[in-house]
C-alpha positions in Angstrom: 0.0 0.0 0.0 1.4 3.3 -1.1 -1.4 5.9 -0.7 -4.5 6.7 1.4 -7.7 8.4 0.4 -10.4 9.6 2.7 -14.1 10.4 2.4 -14.7 13.9 3.7 -18.1 14.2 5.4 -18.4 12.0 8.5 -14.8 10.8 8.1 -12.7 14.0 8.3 -15.4 16.5 9.2 -19.0 16.1 10.3 -22.2 18.0 10.2 -22.0 21.1 12.4 -25.4 20.8 14.1 -24.9 24.0 16.1 -24.4 25.9 12.8 -27.4 24.2 11.2 -29.6 25.1 14.2 -28.5 28.7 13.8 -29.2 28.7 10.1 -32.7 27.2 10.7 -33.3 30.0 13.3 -32.7 32.5 10.5 -35.9 31.1 8.8 -37.8 31.2 12.1 -37.5 27.5 12.8 -36.3 26.5 16.3 -34.6 23.1 16.5 -32.2 22.2 19.2 -28.7 21.1 18.1 -29.1 18.1 20.3 -32.2 17.0 18.3 -30.2 17.3 15.1 -27.4 15.3 16.6 -29.8 12.5 17.6 -31.3 12.5 14.0 -28.0 12.0 12.2 -28.0 8.2 12.1 -31.4 8.2 10.3 -30.0 10.6 7.7 -27.0 8.4 7.0 -29.0 5.2 6.9 -31.2 6.9 4.2 -28.0 7.9 2.3 -26.8 4.3 2.2 -30.2 3.2 1.0 -30.2 5.8 -1.7 -26.7 4.8 -3.0 -27.6 1.1 -2.9 -30.7 1.8 -4.9 -28.6 3.6 -7.6 -30.0 7.0 -7.0 -28.2 9.3 -9.3 -26.7 12.6 -8.1 -25.5 13.5 -4.7 -28.7 13.2 -2.7 -28.1 16.2 -0.5 -31.7 17.4 -0.3 -32.9 13.9 0.5 -30.4 13.7 3.4 -31.3 17.0 4.8 -35.1 16.3 4.5 -34.5 13.1 6.4 -32.5 14.8 9.1 -35.0 17.6 9.6 -38.0 15.3 9.6 -36.3 13.0 12.2 -35.4 16.0 14.3 -39.1 17.0 14.6 -39.4 19.8 12.1 -42.9 20.4 10.9 -43.6 18.4 7.7 -44.8 21.3 5.7 -41.5 23.1 6.3 -39.1 20.2 5.6 -38.8 20.4 1.8 -38.6 24.2 1.5 -36.0 24.3 4.2 -34.0 21.5 2.6 -34.0 23.3 -0.7 -32.9 26.6 0.8 -30.1 25.0 2.8 -28.9 23.2 -0.4 -28.8 26.6 -2.3 -26.9 28.1 0.7 -24.5 25.1 0.9 -21.8 26.5 -1.5 -21.7 29.7 0.5 -22.1 28.3 4.0 -21.1 24.6 3.9 -22.5 22.8 7.0 -20.0 19.9 7.0 -17.2 21.7 8.7 -16.8 20.3 12.3 -13.5 18.5 12.3 -13.6 14.9 13.6 -11.1 14.8 16.5 -7.8 13.2 15.6 -8.4 12.7 11.8 -6.6 15.7 10.2 -3.7 14.8 12.5 -3.6 11.4 11.0 -3.6 12.9 7.5 -0.7 15.1 8.4 1.2 12.2 10.0 0.8 10.2 6.8 2.0 13.0 4.5 5.0 13.6 6.9 6.0 10.0 6.0 5.9 10.8 2.3 2.6 9.0 1.8 0.3 10.6 -0.8 -3.1 11.5 0.6 -6.3 12.3 -1.2 -10.0 13.1 -0.6 -12.8 11.4 -2.5 -16.2 12.9 -1.7 -19.7 13.0 -3.0 -20.0 16.7 -2.5 -21.6 19.8 -4.2 -18.7 21.2 -6.1 -17.3 23.5 -3.5 -15.2 21.1 -1.4 -11.8 22.7 -2.3 -13.1 26.0 -1.1 -14.3 24.5 2.2 -11.0 22.7 2.7 -9.2 26.1 2.1 -11.5 27.8 4.6 -10.7 25.2 7.2 -6.9 25.7 6.7 -6.4 22.2 5.2 -5.4 23.1 1.6 -1.8 21.8 1.9 -2.8 18.6 3.7 -4.0 16.8 0.5 -2.4 16.0 -2.8 -5.7 15.4 -4.6 -9.3 16.5 -3.9 -11.9 14.5 -5.9 -15.2 16.4 -5.5 -18.1 14.6 -7.3 -19.9 17.9 -7.9 -16.9 19.4 -9.7 -15.9 16.2 -11.6 -19.3 14.9 -12.7 -18.7 11.4 -11.3 -19.4 10.1 -7.9 -18.9 7.2 -5.5 -19.5 4.2 -5.9 -18.6 4.6 -9.6 -15.1 3.4 -10.0 -14.3 6.3 -12.3 -13.8 8.7 -9.4 -11.6 6.2 -7.6 -9.5 5.7 -10.7 -9.2 9.5 -11.3 -8.0 10.0 -7.7 -5.4 7.2 -7.9 -4.1 8.6 -11.2 -3.7 12.0 -9.5 -1.8 10.4 -6.7 0.5 8.7 -9.1 -0.4 5.2 -7.9 -2.4 2.2 -9.1 -5.8 1.7 -7.4 -4.6 -1.6 -5.9 -2.0 0.4 -4.0 -4.6 2.7 -2.3 -6.4 2.3 1.0 -9.7 4.2 1.0 -11.2 5.2 4.4 -14.9 6.3 4.6 -18.1 5.9 6.6 -20.5 4.8 3.9 -21.0 1.1 3.4 -22.3 1.6 -0.1 -20.3 4.5 -1.4 -17.0 4.1 0.3 -16.5 0.5 1.4 -18.2 -1.3 -1.5 -17.2 1.3 -4.0 -13.5 1.3 -3.2 -13.4 -2.5 -3.1 -15.1 -2.7 -6.5 -12.5 -0.2 -7.9 -9.7 -2.5 -6.8 -8.7 -0.5 -3.7 -8.5 -1.7 -0.1 -11.2 -0.3 2.0 -11.7 0.7 5.7 -15.2 1.3 7.0 -14.8 4.1 9.5 -17.5 4.4 12.2 -20.0 3.0 9.8 -21.0 -0.4 11.2 -24.2 0.8 12.8 -25.4 2.3 9.5 -25.0 -0.8 7.4 -28.2 -2.2 5.9 -29.9 -5.1 7.5 -28.4 -8.4 6.3 -25.2 -6.8 4.8 -22.1 -8.8 5.5 -18.9 -6.9 6.3 -16.0 -8.7 4.6 -13.0 -8.4 6.8 -10.1 -9.8 4.9 -6.9 -8.7 3.2 -8.7 -6.0 1.3 -11.2 -4.8 3.9 -11.3 -3.7 7.5 -13.4 -1.6 9.9 -12.6 0.7 12.8 -14.3 3.1 15.1 -11.6 5.6 16.1 -8.5 7.3 14.8 -6.3 5.1 17.0 -7.9 2.0 15.5 -7.3 3.4 12.1 -3.6 3.6 12.8 -3.6 -0.1 13.7 -5.6 -1.0 10.6 -3.3 0.9 8.2 -0.2 -0.7 9.7 -1.8 -4.2 9.4 -2.5 -3.4 5.7 1.2 -2.9 5.2 1.1 0.8 4.3 4.6 1.8 3.3 6.2 5.3 3.3 9.2 7.3 4.1 
């Protein structure tokens, strides 16, 4: 293994529910950040269902509508709010709360001379968000589905990223939280895959293949162990 790629949302940074609550308040809707936190698993289960069903396009509005509905927002307001938040997303991206310990792992990998990339089903403005967060120099390649016109689990976006990193897909470990988009997508593209904090969101009956090409972990510390076990090489 010569390179590592990461999903962005829910792997490197997560939904900033305090910011979302503040944005909803701008529209006169009061929802506690804690209620939005509690509703996040329902949103990601719906995401995996959509990807497995072959839903084209990054299903952002569907995700947000699921989140708001699960958090108790009045039904009549769910769709208009979801559409408004989507239109606002390029200007005020909600996925900006760093997941503790993850950017430090990225920097440690690059310090060892290991190429690192991002592969994200996003809205086209991910590079701008990464810059805003001060992470521009932490990644060799950023694959944003909204900018490229291809998305996970299509192998094209994995191939594009591997080429940008200067390695073969078989030499890449991809880390992400989505069973359908990240784990299955990366394995189908010939990469090794690590399901990061995604076990609870796997569909009923799904079997997690833990073998030489696949692993799962629940924390940054466990990720270190998994990458070492996969034989990741570097300077």
